[in-house]
C-alpha positions in Angstrom: 6.4 -36.8 -1.2 7.7 -39.3 -2.6 10.1 -41.9 -0.9 13.4 -42.6 -1.2 12.6 -45.7 -3.1 10.8 -43.8 -5.3 13.6 -41.9 -6.6 15.8 -45.0 -6.9 13.0 -46.5 -9.0 12.8 -43.7 -11.0 16.5 -43.0 -11.5 19.0 -44.4 -9.3 21.9 -42.3 -10.0 22.6 -39.4 -7.7 24.5 -35.9 -8.8 27.4 -34.9 -7.2 28.2 -31.2 -7.7 31.3 -30.8 -6.1 32.6 -27.4 -6.2 28.9 -25.7 -7.8 28.5 -22.3 -6.6 24.8 -20.9 -5.8 24.7 -19.0 -9.1 25.0 -21.7 -11.4 23.3 -24.3 -9.2 19.7 -24.1 -10.1 20.3 -24.0 -14.0 22.4 -27.1 -13.7 19.9 -28.8 -11.1 16.9 -27.6 -13.4 18.4 -29.3 -16.5 19.8 -32.8 -14.8 15.9 -32.5 -13.2 14.5 -32.0 -17.0 16.8 -35.4 -18.0 15.4 -37.5 -14.8 17.9 -37.3 -12.8 16.2 -35.8 -9.6 18.6 -36.8 -6.8 21.1 -34.1 -6.6 23.7 -33.5 -3.8 25.7 -30.3 -3.1 28.9 -31.7 -1.4 29.6 -29.5 1.7 33.1 -28.7 0.8 31.8 -26.6 -2.3 31.7 -22.7 -2.2 28.5 -21.7 0.3 27.3 -25.1 -0.3 24.1 -24.4 2.4 23.1 -21.1 -0.1 23.2 -23.4 -3.0 20.9 -25.8 -1.2 18.8 -23.3 -0.5 18.2 -22.0 -3.5 17.9 -25.4 -5.4 15.7 -27.0 -3.1 12.8 -23.7 -3.6 13.5 -23.7 -7.0 13.1 -27.5 -7.6 10.6 -28.2 -5.2 9.4 -32.1 -5.0 10.9 -32.2 -8.6 14.2 -33.1 -6.9 15.5 -34.7 -3.9 18.3 -32.1 -2.5 20.9 -32.7 -0.1 24.4 -32.8 1.1 27.1 -34.4 0.2 30.3 -34.8 2.6 28.5 -34.7 5.8 30.9 -35.2 8.9 29.3 -33.1 11.4 26.2 -34.0 12.9 25.6 -30.0 13.2 25.3 -29.9 9.8 22.5 -31.7 9.2 20.7 -29.3 11.3 21.9 -26.5 8.7 21.3 -28.5 5.8 17.4 -29.6 7.0 17.3 -25.2 6.9 18.1 -25.0 4.0 15.4 -27.2 3.1 17.7 -30.4 2.0 16.3 -33.9 2.6 19.0 -36.2 1.7 22.2 -36.5 3.6 25.6 -38.7 2.4 28.7 -39.0 4.1 31.9 -40.5 2.7 32.4 -42.6 5.8 30.8 -44.5 8.2 29.3 -41.6 10.4 26.8 -43.4 13.1 26.2 -39.3 14.6 25.5 -37.9 11.3 23.0 -40.5 10.1 21.4 -40.7 13.7 21.0 -37.1 13.3 19.5 -37.1 10.1 16.8 -39.5 11.2 16.2 -37.3 14.3 14.9 -34.6 11.6 13.8 -37.0 9.3 15.9 -37.2 6.6 17.1 -39.6 4.1 20.3 -40.9 5.6 22.9 -42.2 2.6 26.2 -42.6 4.7 29.2 -44.5 3.0 30.9 -48.0 3.9 33.9 -50.1 2.8 33.5 -53.1 4.7 30.6 -55.3 5.8 31.0 -54.6 9.2 31.0 -50.3 8.6 27.6 -51.2 6.1 25.9 -53.3 8.6 26.7 -50.8 11.5 24.9 -47.9 9.1 21.9 -50.0 9.0 21.8 -50.8 12.7 22.2 -46.7 12.9 19.1 -46.1 10.8 20.6 -45.8 7.0 18.1 -45.4 4.5 20.7 -46.8 2.0 24.3 -47.4 1.9 27.5 -45.9 -0.3 30.0 -47.9 -1.1 32.8 -45.5 -1.6 35.7 -45.6 -3.0 34.4 -47.9 -6.0 37.8 -47.8 -7.5 38.6 -50.0 -4.5 35.5 -52.3 -4.8 35.0 -54.3 -7.9 31.4 -56.0 -8.4 33.1 -59.2 -6.7 33.1 -57.2 -3.8 29.7 -56.1 -3.9 28.4 -59.4 -4.7 30.1 -60.8 -1.7 28.7 -58.3 0.9 25.6 -58.1 -0.7 25.0 -61.2 0.8 25.0 -59.9 4.3 23.1 -57.3 3.7 19.3 -56.6 4.3 17.8 -57.8 0.9 16.2 -54.5 0.2 18.9 -52.4 1.5 19.9 -50.0 -1.8 23.5 -50.1 -1.5 25.0 -47.2 -4.4 28.6 -47.7 -5.7 30.4 -44.6 -5.7 33.7 -43.7 -6.7 34.9 -43.1 -10.4 31.6 -44.6 -11.9 31.5 -44.3 -15.9 28.2 -45.7 -17.8 30.8 -48.6 -19.0 30.8 -49.7 -15.1 27.2 -49.8 -14.3 26.0 -53.4 -15.9 28.9 -54.8 -13.8 27.8 -53.4 -10.6 24.2 -53.8 -11.0 24.6 -57.4 -11.9 26.7 -57.8 -8.1 23.8 -56.1 -6.3 24.2 -52.5 -6.6 21.4 -50.6 -7.3 22.2 -47.1 -7.6 25.3 -44.7 -8.3 26.9 -41.1 -7.3 28.6 -39.7 -10.3 31.0 -36.9 -9.8 33.5 -36.0 -12.1 31.7 -38.2 -14.9 29.1 -35.9 -14.7 29.9 -32.2 -13.6 33.3 -30.9 -12.7 33.5 -27.3 -11.7 32.8 -24.5 -14.6 30.8 -27.2 -16.5 27.7 -25.2 -17.6 23.6 -26.6 -17.5 23.7 -28.3 -21.4 27.5 -29.8 -20.4 26.1 -31.5 -17.9 22.6 -32.6 -18.9 24.4 -33.8 -21.7 26.0 -36.6 -19.7 22.8 -38.1 -18.6 21.7 -39.7 -21.2 25.1 -42.4 -21.4 24.0 -43.1 -17.7 20.5 -43.5 -18.5 20.9 -45.9 -21.2 23.2 -48.1 -19.0 20.5 -48.4 -16.4 18.3 -49.0 -18.6 20.4 -52.0 -20.1 21.6 -52.9 -16.9 17.5 -53.7 -15.9 16.9 -55.6 -18.7 20.0 -57.8 -18.4 18.7 -58.0 -14.5 15.3 -59.3 -15.6 
């Protein structure tokens, strides 16, 4: 079974399918996996999110790291695990959610907006941290915070990320990105979503080359 670091190395992008429905999530998820994007979160404020997580996890198996976003209640971590999800993403520095995720051997990717919050999430056991909203934290802020975090801690920038923004954040020390509305909007079909991956993949490849 792949570790989170393996998923991050393959394609350090998390697809945020906010608003997706169970009837369409498998087609979209399989299309993303075919494009090399294997980390997929279904935010819990989507319609019937646990059903979507269950059918997507079953359909994709080990080809995707499926989980939930917008997880605010530790009790929901159990429901994600029961549905077959393995990734827990929060918008906030939710210590109780992180600790419950780690107790169930799930990957925890909590949100943070300050060094204090980020370091608190590291202490709680986070596998990676999600800078949110990225719009309020441009690359110079990331660079400053990166200096005080553990060097092997993956920092993902999330919030209005487009291919054009990736190189700047990568140079500042971000090593992954969450893609929301720039990748998927409710009502988008699988070919439409899959067609947007190439631009992000090219941006990641360029950022890696420049940083090498």
